[in-house]
N, C-alpha and C positions, 0 to 999 in steps of 0.2 A: 504494500500500500504506500509506504514511504517513497519507494523508488518511482511508482506511478505518479505520485504527487510532485516529486522532484522533476520528472520529465515534463509534466504539464506546466509547471512553473517556468521551466526552461523553454517552453514553446515547442516541445518536441512531440507532443501527442498527435495522434492522427487527426487530420483536419475533419471537421464536421460540417457537411454541406446540406442545407435544407432546401429542397426544391418545391415549387408551388406551380401546379398546372390545373387549370379549371375547365379545360375542354379536351376532347379526344385528340385534336391536333397537337395541343400543348403537351399532353400526356405522352404522345409518340416522341416528341422532341426530348422530353425528360428521360425517356427510356434510353435513347441514343446517347444523351449526355452522361447518364449514369455509367453506361458501358465505357465511355471515353475517360471519365474520371477514374474509374477503377483500373483501366489500362495504364493510365499515367501514374496513379498512386494507389496501388493495391490495398493499402491499409486505410484508405479513406472511409469515413463513416457517413452514411447517407440516410436521410429520412425526409418526410414531406407530405404534401397534400397532392393527390393526383388520382389516376385511374388504373386500369388493368396493366398497362405497360410498366408503370412504376411498381405496382404490386408484384409483378412477376420477378422483379429484381430485388424484392425484399422491402421496399418502401411502401408500406400499407397506409392508405389515407385514413384519417380519423373520421371522415364523412364522405358521402357519395357526391362526386363532383357533377354528376349529370344534371342535378337541379340548378346548377349555375350556368348551364350551357344555353344561353339566350343571346340574341343579337339586337343591337339598336337601343337607343335611349329609352323608348317607351316600353319595350319589352323588359328592359332592366329595371325600370321604375316599378313594375309589377312585383318584383321580388326584392326590392331594396332593403327591407328589414332583414330578410334572410341573408343577403349579401353582407350586411354589416355584422350579423351574427357569425357567419362563416369566416369573415376576415379576422374577427377577434379570436376565434378558435384557432385559426392559422397562426396568429402571433403567439398565442399561449403555447401551442405545440412546438414552435421554433424555439421559444425561450426554454421550455422544459428539456428540449434536446441539447441545448447549449450550443446553438449554431455559431460557427465561425463566419459563415457567409450564407446569404439567402438569395436564391436565384428565382425570379418571378417570370414565368414564361407566358408570353403573348397575353391575350384576354385583358385588354386595357382597363375596363371598368372595375373588375374585381381586383386586379393587381394593384391598382392605384389605392383602393381602400385598404387592401391588405398591407401595403407598404406603410400607410399612415399608422396602422396599428402596430406593425413591426418596429417602426421607429420609436414608438413609445415604449415598447417592451424591451427592445435591444438597441439602444441609441448609438452604440459604438460598432455595431455589426454592419459590414458592407451589404447594401441592397443592390443586387445586380439585375437589371431588366434584360431579359433574353427575348429578342424580336421587338423591334421598334414599332410604335404606333405608325400607321401608314400616312404620315404627314405629307408625303409627296403627293398624295391623292386628295386629302381633305384634312381639315382641322389643324392647321399649321401651329396654332397656339399650344397644342399638346407637346410640342418639342420643349418649350420653356417649362411646362408643368413637369415633364419627365426629368429635365435637368435639375429642377428644384426638389424632386422627390427621391430619385434614385442616385446611387453613387457611380454607376458605370452602366454602359449600354453595350450589349453584344448585338451588333447589327448584322442582318442576313443579306442585305442588298448593298452593293457598292455605292449606290446613290443616296443612302440614308444619312451618312455621317454629317454633311454640311449643315443640315437642318438643326442638329443637336449641338455640334461643337460651337456654333455661333452663340450659344447660351452658356458656354463654359463646361459642357458635359464631356466626360471622357468616353470615347467610343472605340470599340474594337470591331473591325469588320471580320467576321468569321466564315461567311459563306452560308448558303441556304442548305440546311440539312435535308430538305426534300430531294435535293439533287445528289445526295450521297447514299440514300437509303436503298437497300437491295430491292429492286423491282423485277428481278428475274422471274420468269414464269413460263408455263407450257400451254400455249393457246390451243395447239392441236389436241393435247390430252384433255383439256377442258371441253372442247367440242365433242370429243368422243364420249366422255362421261355423261354429257347431257343430250346426246343424240342430236347434235347440230351438225349438219353436213358442211363440208368444206366450202361448198358453193352457196350456202345460205348466208344472207346478210345478217350480221349480229349487231344490235344496238345495245351499248352499255349505258345503263341509267343510274345516276348517282344523285340521291336526294339531299345530300349534305349530312352533317353530323349534329345539327341543332334541331330541336323539336319545332322551333319556329320556322326554320327552313323547310322542314318536312311538310308542315301543315299548309304553307303557302305555295310550295312547288308541286306537291304530288298531284293535286287535281288538274293542274295545267299540263304536267307531264303525261298524265293519263289521257287527257284530251288530245295531245300530240300523238300519242301511240294509236289511239282510235283512228285518227286521220291517216297516219302512216300505213296502217294495215290495209287501207283501201287501195293505195298505190303500190304497196309492197306486201302482198298477201303471204309470201313465204318468209318474211322477216322474222327473226327470233329476238327476244328481249331478255336481258339479264340484269339483275341488280345485286351487288354485295352491300349488305346493310351495316352501317356503323352500330356498334353495341349500344350507343347512347340513344338511338331512335328505333332499334329493332322491334321491340314489342309493339309500340304504337304504329310503326310502319306496316307491320304484318296485318294489323286490324284495318288500317286504311286501304291497303292493297286489296284485301278480301272484299271490301265494299265497292270496289271499282270494277265493273264488268270488263272494261277495256284491258285491265291488267290480270285477267283470270289465267292467262298462260305465261305470265311473267315468271322467269326462272329466278328464284331467290336463293342466294348462296351465302354461306357463312364466311367470316373474315379470312379463313385459311385458304379460300379459293379466290380471293380478291385479285392477286397478281396474275393468276392464270386467266381470269376473266378479262383483265386489261389486255393481255396479249392476244386473246381470242377475238376481241372486238374489231369491227370495221370502223365504227364511228361511236362517239360518246355524246350523251346529253347529260350535262353535269351542273350541279349547283356550283356557282363560282366560288373558288377557294383554292386551298393548297392542292387539291386533287387535280385541278386543271394543269398545274405545273408538272405533276407526276405524269399525267397523260401526255403532255407536251414532250417530256423527256423520252417517253417511249414512242413518240411519233404518232400518237393516235389522234386523228382529226376530231375536234371536239366543238360542240356548241355549248356555250356557257349561259346560264340563266340565273336571275336573282330577283327577289322581291322583298321589300321592307314594308312595315306598316305605313299607312299613308302619311301620317304626320311626320314620321322619321324620314320618309322619302322626300316630302316637300322640303324639309330642313336640309337634307343632303343635296337635293337637286338645285335649289335656289341659293343656298348660302355656304355649303361646305365643300362640294366636289371641286377639285382642282385639276384632276387628271382626265385625259381624253378616254382612257380605258380603265377597266376594273381588273383585267387579267394580267398577271405579272409578265407572262410571256409577251403579251401585246405591248405592255409598257416598255419592256426591254428592247423589243424590236421596233417600237414606235410605228406599229402597223397592226391592222386587225387580222392577225393570223387565226385567232379563235373568235368566231362570231359571238357577239354578246347581245343578249336580249334581257333588258332590265325593266322592271316595273310595268309600265303600260305596254311594252313590247314583249313581256313575258306572258304570252298567250299560246294556247294550243295550236292555233292556225299558223302563227309566226314560227313557232318552234318546229312544227312539222315541215314547213316549207324549207327552213334552214337545214334541218337534218336531211331531208329528201334531196336537196341540191347537192350535198356531199355524196350521198349514196349513188346518185345518178351520174357522177362525174369522177370516174376512177383516176383520170390523169390529175385532176385537181387534188384529190386525196393524196396521191403519191407526192405531189409537189409540196403540199402542206406538211406531210409527214417529215420530209427531208428538212424543211425550213424550221419546223418546231424543234427538231433534234439539234440543229445548228445553234438556235437561240439559247437553248438550255445549256449546251456545252459552253457557250460564252458566259452565261450567268454563273456557272460553277466556279469560275475564278481559278486562282493558283494557290499553291501552298498545300497544307495538310487538309484532312477532311474537315468539314465545318464543325462536327461535334468534337473532334480532337482540338481544333482551334479554340472552340468555346471552353472546353475543359482546361486548357492551358491558361486561358485568360482568367477563369474563375480561381484556379489554384494560385495564380500570381497575386491575387488580392487577399488571400487568407494570411 
């Protein structure tokens, strides 16, 4: 005991890193970061708030993060009391763990409130924000808020840093972990398992990972599928469901006649489904970048609540595009249909145009791969870069 205390007093004990992830995409980033931290410092101790990816690595969350998986100001207001409660519980858990650093991953609204509570509980502990708020697209004022709240930013885009450094924030560009993740898969085997002929067109449908995304997109995707079946009667449809929406999604799918033959697969078949698809219809988000990396021609869609949309449309949005691949290319490689254009007829027409033009699909596939190769950047893997930055601050 005396020797252990002496080591701790000498600053030689294993670093204790507390990770916070409030959504499935953040949980996936946390899982990759845990692996990288342990590769760099095998003795590192890790705990935190998160989902199944963190739990698989031994960091079991004190509460279910799925209830925090909402998007937009007005959706967030509906659960504001819960957000404050969970933020306090997060701070209490980090303090009990004796965290040497706290990494708060994506999810701006919750992470901001958690950071305030953490600062009260652990005033001398570095608070590291992993993934910047997308101030290049909207809400530029968040850059100053981030600089005032967090000690360091791990940026995943090379164009992030200037928005934050002008406010005095320390920034490390680490690269986008979505571009390092293993996306290998076997499309032919997937088709064989699900009795999909090589000549059949296969549309991959991705409803998102938030319940608000599911409820707003599924009826419109179902309408698009109904229309596509008229022009493409032999087309097959498949969806891998995120665990955060799976139960509700299955109920909603069962209630939509147009989706009666939708092939629903578990997460372990997700990558194979990606490789099997000819075209994807996807909720805009990280998944569109993964699809771009694989060269899958994709139609992206998104809807917000009307008040949130009005605020975004008329006061907040600064970017021409919402898809990162389009922003990086400064070109609409991924057709985007947002809000009033996120309708079944528009989506069906956009998907159908890709299905009917193999040459265009081939060109888009090549160009999407080129763009994501450029976005990957140089140096080590993004997660290894992030781990090195975190450990340097302990």
